[in-house]
Each structure stands twice: as C-alpha cells, then as structure tokens.
N, C-alpha and C positions, 0 to 999 in steps of 0.2 A: 136819320142818319142811313148812311147804303152799305151793303154788306158786299165785303168785293170776295169774291173765289179765283182761285189762278190756280191753274195745273202748272208743276214747272219740270219738263223733256228735256231730257239731255245730258251734260256733261256737268261738272262741280261748278264751270267757270258761268256755265249759263242758271243756277239755281242760284249764286253772286247777283245778279241781274234779277232775278225774279225776289228775292230779299233785297234786296233796293227800291222796285214800284212795291212792295207790300211798305217800305219802310214811310213811299208818301202818302198811300192810301193813312196809313192809320195816322200819319201828320196835319192831315187833310181832317180828321175827324170821323173817318170811315171804320168800320167796324170788318175786322176781318173773320170770313167762318171757311171751313174745312168741307163745308159742306155743300157742295154743288145747288143742291135743294133749294139750299136755302138762300141762295148770292143775289143781288140784283144786279151786280155786273161779275162775267165770267171771260174771265181772261187763260188762254193756252200761251204758254210759251214755249214757242216749239225748239226741236230739233230739227237740222236737214241734209246733217252730214255726211250720211249715208242712205241704201234704200231703206236697211231695216226702220231707221231712226227718224225717215221721213216718214213711212208709214206708221208708223207708232204714233207721230202728234196727225198725223189726217186722222187715223180712227180719232184720236182725243176731242178734234174739231169735231168729226162726227159728231157725236155722243152729246156736245154740250151744243151742238146746234140742235139738237131732235130735242133736248132738255128748255132750250128757249122757241121753240112750234112749240111746248106744250104747257109754256110758263108768258104770253106776251105784257113786252113790258120789259125784259131781259133786256139785255146789254151783253152781246160777244164777241168783244177784242181779242184778235190774233196779233201776237210779236214774236220776237224772237228770227233763228234764222230763216225758218220755214218761208217765214213771211221777206224779210231781204230776198232771198232769192225766185221769188213767182210773185209777188206784188201784187195786179190785176188780176192775172190770174188767177190765181184763187180767192180770188174775190169772186171773181166768174162759177168757180166748182162749186161754190159756199155760197149764196146769196145770204145767207144767214147774221157771217161779219155785218156787225156795225165799225168796227173801225179794225184797218192794219197797222201795225208798224213794224219797221223793220229796225234791223237794231243796232239802230243808231239816236232812238229814238224814246230810250229807257225814263234820261231824264228829265220830259217833255211831256209821261203819261199822262197828269195830272191834269195840267191847259187842256191837253189834246182830248178828254175823255169831256171832259165843260165843253169845249167846244161843241161837240157835236154833237150832244143832247138837244140840242139848240137846233141841229137840222133831220133831214128825214135817211139821205141818203148815205153809203158805206162813205166815208173818209178812207181813204190810202194816204201815211205821211211812208216815204219808203228812200231816206236820201243817202247819199253816198256815206258810208259805217265812218264815224268821226268822233263818238263816243266813247269817251273815260270814265269811268267812274271814280266820286270822289269821299276819301275814305272817314275821318270822324263826323262832319257833320251834315253825312247824308242818312243818320235816322233811320238804317238799314236793319228791318222784321228775319232776327233769325230765324229758320226752321231746322237747323239743325240742332242736337241734343246742346244745353244749354253750356256745354263744357268745354265745345270744340266750334270749330268757325273755320270755312274758309276766305280768304282772304288774295285776289284777286290783285296783280302789282303788275299787271300790264293788258294790253288790250291789242288785237289784231296780230298780222301775222306776216313775216318776210317770206320764208323757206316757197320754194318751187316746185313740193313736192307735186309729178305731174296726178297723182289720185287725189288730191284732194282739192277744194273748194274752197277752203275756211278764206280764204286774204280778197277771195271775191265779194265770200258775206260778213267777214268783221272789218275789213281794211287794213293797211300797212300796219306796223308793228309802232305801239308805243305805249313809253312805260310813265310809270305814277310817277311821284317824287318821294325820295326816299322819305323824308318828312311826314309826308300824306303815309304812308303806306307804316309809319310807326307811330302817328298819332293815329289813325283807326285802331292798327294792334292795341295801344295802350288803355284806350276804351273798352275795347273785349275784352283782355283783360280787368278791364274795371270789374265789368260785368259780368265775372265768371268764368269766363273760356281760360283754360286750360292747356290747350292743343290749339295750334294755328299751324293749317296746309293752304301753302302758297301755290297759284295755282293762277295760269296763263298759259297762252298757246305756245311759246315757245320759253319757258324760265328761265331755260340759261343768256340767252342774251340779253335781260333785263339791264336797265342804263348805259346802253350802248348805245342812245340814242339820244340823251339826256344832254344840257349841257348847264353846268361841266361834266365831261363822260363816267356814270361811273362805271359796276357790277353787281355780281349778286353778290360775291361774297361782302361786300362791302355793306350790303342791304342786311344782310344775314349779323354783320359785326354790331351792328347798329340797333338790332331787334335783339341780338343778346343783352346790352348791354343797359340800353333804354325801356325794356319791358321786362314783368315778369314772370312772364308764359312758362311752361314747364317745361313742353314739344316743342319746336320748330319741325315741320314735314316739307320734302321741297316735290313736290311734282309735276310734272312732264317737261322733263330736262331733254335739251335735244342736245344728244353725243357729244357733238362735234365743238362743243362748246366747254365741258363737264373738264376744266381744264387742273393742274396741280393746286395750283392756288384755290380755287374752290376745297377740293379739295380736302387741301389743308387744313384751309378754314374749316370745314365742318368736324375734321377730328380736335380740331382747339377748343370748338365752342359744344358746352356740355349738355345748353339744353339743344341745341341740333339736333334730331336725331340722325344714326347713320343708316341711312332709307335714301337710296337713290332710282324715283321710278322715271329711265328714260327707253321711250318707243325704238325701240332700234327697229321696227318694219319688216326687214330681212337679214341675213347674216352673206348672203353671196354675191360678190362683186357688179357680175352682169345685171340682176333683177333689181339693185341698189343705184345703178348705175337707169337704168328705163324708169325706176324711183322717181328720179332725178332727186338722188340725198344725197348729201355729200360724204359720205363714211365709206369704205369700202371694208373687205372679208377681214385685210389685215390690220386696219388702222382701228374695225369694233376688237381683234384682239390683242393690240396695246392700251385699248381703252381699260379692259378690264387688266390689264396689269399694271396701268398706273392707279388703279384701286385697289388690289392689292397690297399696292407698295405701299399708300398714305392711309385708305381706307377699309381697313383690313374684316373690320367684322362688319363692315357695310351690308344689307341688305337691298339684294337689287331685285330693280321688278322692272317687268318689258313686253313689250307687245309687239305681234309680228301678225305680219299676211299671208294667206296664203292661195293659189291661184292667179296671183298676177300675172296678168296678160304675158306671154311667152315665159314662165317659168318650168324649166324640161323638172327632171327627175334628179339631173345633177346637182340643178339651183336649189329646188325642193331639199335633198337630203346632204346641201348645208344647216336646213333650219335644222337639221336634226339635227346634226352632230353639235350644231351651238346649246340645245337642252339638255344631251346627252353629258357636254364636259360640267353640270353641276355644277355653275355659278348663277345662274336666278334662281330666287327664293318664288318669285311667283310670273306666269305665264300670262298674258290672255292675246290668245292666235281668233283672231278675224278673216274670215272667206270675203277675197275681193270682189265686190262691186261696181260695176260701171258706173259715171257719173255722167251725163251728156257732160256738160260743161266743164269736166276735166279734162286734163289734157291723154292720159290715159286711155283715153274712152277711143280713138283714131289707132293706139299700136293696136298690130294686130297680132296672130295667136294665142286665142281667147282660149283661154282654162274650161271646159265644162263645169258649169258651177256644182253638178256630184260630184266629179276628183277632187274641186276645192275643198268643196264639204270633208270628203275620206282623210284629204292629206290634213287640212285643223284638228278631226278626231284624232290621227295618229302622230300629231306632237303633245297632244292635250294629254292622247295618255301617257306619254313617255315624262309629262312635266310633271304627272296625279303619281307616275312613280320614283321620280326626283321627288318631289314633295314631302311623299311618305318616309324618302329615307331623310332627309336634311331633318324635320320633324323630331323623328327617333333618337337622335340626338344629343333634344332638349332633354329627353324623361331623369329626372333625379335633381336636374337643375336648379337655385335658384335666377331665378330676376326678376324684371319690376315691371307692373302689366300699368298701363292707364285702366279704371272700372271704367263703364258706362251706363252699366244698369246692371239692372236682373232679367234674364232669359226669356222671351211672350214660352216661348214652345216649350221651357222647365223652370219655371218661376223657381224652381230650386236651388239651381244655379247662378251664380254671375256670369256677366260674355266683359271679357278684360281682354283686350292689346296688350303685345309689348311693342316696342319701341319699334321692330317690323316689319308690324301690321297695319298697314293703315285704314282708315275707318271706310266701310262699305266696299271694300277693294281685296283685300286677301281672308287668311280668315280669323279664327278670334282663336283666343282662352279662352276654354268654360272651366267655373269655378267653385268650386264646393266648399258654401262655408255656411258652420250653421252656429257662429259666435254669436253673445245674444245683442252685440252693437253689429249693424251694420254693414253693408260697406256703402260708401256712396261715391255714385258717376260725379266723375273728374278726378277724384284721389285719387294715388300713386299708389300701387300695394303693393308688397313681396309676394311671390309669390313659389309655392314648390311644384314643378314639373314631372304627374304623374304618369303621363300616359298622352299619344300622338295617335290622331289620323290620318287619315287624306291628306289634307287639308289644317284642320284644327287642333289646337293641343286641348288639353285636362289640367289642371292644377288645382291644389288646397291653398290656402292663405297661410304665408309664414310667419312674416307683422304686417303691421296697416300703420 
C-alpha cells in the first residue's frame, strides 16, 4: 500500500482539485498521510497566480525535493497552476520532479503516476486546460472540517483583466450542470456537511455557457429546494453580473446566507479601465444601492489592489473614499505585482513597491477602524452562529461564525460556554454578543 502526501497551496478552488486527487488515490487503495516524511508519493498542488503565491509554491517544491533526496525511491509529483504556467522550465529548475501535471490533468493523476513508475525520466503532461470536475461520482476526500465543504461550480475564466493570467492557466469558463452540482451537495449533506461554499473563477457567470442556458439564481433555487444544507455561501462574484434577480433570489431563500464576496479590485474608473474591468466608479455605486434595496442585511466582502501601473494619488483616494463609506464588512488588499504574461506588465508608470505597500497599509488601517465600529454595533444582540469547534489557542472557548463570516476568510465569534453539554461542530447555536474586537466578536450561548 502506497502512502500519499499532498500539499495544497493557493485558493479554495485549488483545494477542491487537491481533494479530488486524494479521493482518486483513496479509491485506488492508497493510504493518505499528513506527514510528508511517511509519504511514498509527494504531491505539491501549486498556485502560480501572483508573485507571492509562486514563491510559496517554489518553496514547497524545494522542501519536498530535499526530502526526496534524503529518501531514495520517493516520487515527487508537481501539479496545478505553476506547473501549467512553466512546464518543462520548472522541471529544469527542479530535476527532482518525477511527474509534472498541468491544471487539466487532475482526473488522470492515477494512470499517469502508474505509467511513470515504469520509466526513469521525468514525465510532463501539460495539455490545454479543459478539465471540469465531476460531482457525486468523484470520491472526493474532504480536507476541510467535516461540517463544511467548498463546491466548485465551474472552471476557467473569460474575463480579460489585464493583471490576471488565470485564463491562460485554467482555460475558458465552463460550467458544471445543475444536476451534477445538486447531486454532489446531496452527497455532501448526507455525509454531515452543513455549510457549502460555492466557488469558481467567476461565480456570477455560472450557467450562461450551458445549453439550455441557466444562471446562478436558478442553481440556488435548485440547491435550496433539493438539498438539506443549512447554509449556502457564494464566493467570487464578479460585480457586473450581480443582478436584481440574483439579489431577490438570495433574499427569498432562507438557507442562502446574505453574504456577497465581490472582488472590485479598484474604485476609480481610470484604473479600472487600465485593468480591463467592466465596472466604473458610478456602476459600483449603483450596485451598492441595488444591494441596499434588495438585500439590506447583506454582509459585503471585497478585495482591492494598490499600486496598479499609473495609479495616481487621485485614483488611490477613490479607494480610501470607498472604504470610508463603510459599506464593506471585510476587505482584503493586495499590492500589485508584475506578471510577465499579463497585459498590465507592459503598462508604463510603474508604482514603486514601497509606495504601493504604504497605500495598502493605509487602506488596511482605515478598514480596521471601520470593522471595529461595525462590530461594536453587535454588542448585546442575539444571533445564530455555525459552530466550528474549540479554539486551539484558548481551549476554554468555542469558535463560531455568523452568516456574515466566511470560513478562514473573515473574523470569528469566540464563545464562552461552560454548560455540561458541549457544543458540536456543525450545529447552529443562538448566542448573545458580549463584546467586539478589531475583527472578532465574543459571545455566550443563549440557546442551542
């Protein structure tokens, strides 16, 4: 029996691919281990989206290559976006790699590993990405806590954002069928999953490429009526396609949490134009007004980029003004980095990295103040939380999340509970908020 060790890097979408690969190995009779020292086959599922992610992936490959050197006979497999991006070049840099698979070969990992075991030279498989995950028949092995799971509803991307190379790494946008997604969620629910998080590169585009054509709102209606999960959370919503129909549907379905994760990237029209984004300053404001009208209780999350080529002080001020409006509960800010394959790398007027980082820090300081004020309003209120388990740092406390707190993305609720009956991960509990911090809340249990 072979032992398989896998390191998954990057976004939740990559994590789903890792879980599908682990499921294939388990179905083949292999044993999964969390200890790389014990693994016969070492797999690094890489991310290659931006510079920081590439450095993390290369560091993991290097560590596994050194581990392999100390244990002759081990196999090193590198998969994912970095493998798709560099191919043979990556093998030349890391000759310890035995098998390199791009982002379109996840479903072929078992036969490719078996094929390589008969040969000595490195094998590279990097066709055009056309892979699309299959749901209920995949045998996927969850690596998240047992009560929650990511569900990838589509693969690839059609958006022409000048700073992004995802379309080159993942191919064009392609949706899974409604029935396939519903079947997967039904299976996950039967296994104890209480919260699902729908992910893709562009979740709001879902279904528009299918025949017959459908949309995200229809998928939500089907999931709400045909499955028994408590919470359905939407991630990676491209702002342009957040329609009134989608907002009305979210408002009407009690198990779809009012949570909108919509990466805006910027707030000034000139910067957005250079980014090749569809939105403009005025359309962003109209979108926020539509959300207030149809889903006033919604929690809003976004990501922003500072230091994009040509970003003037006036353009950066638009980002500061956006945060000062206090519309967003959660904000992530990234410093722009040049990627050679991205169109933005050819733009003039590069911003010095130190200035871009200073701007990021200014935005994060502003948002910290906003978050502190928003969370203070929760004090003495009662709300429902999803229990995730005990706190590792403070075992006397439990960790929960409100509907407005995404798993491993946002803050948490730290719950004091000394009753004889313990809380259980995955249950919904009614709590009373007793205090607030910069990003987290504290609470006591009201009812379970």
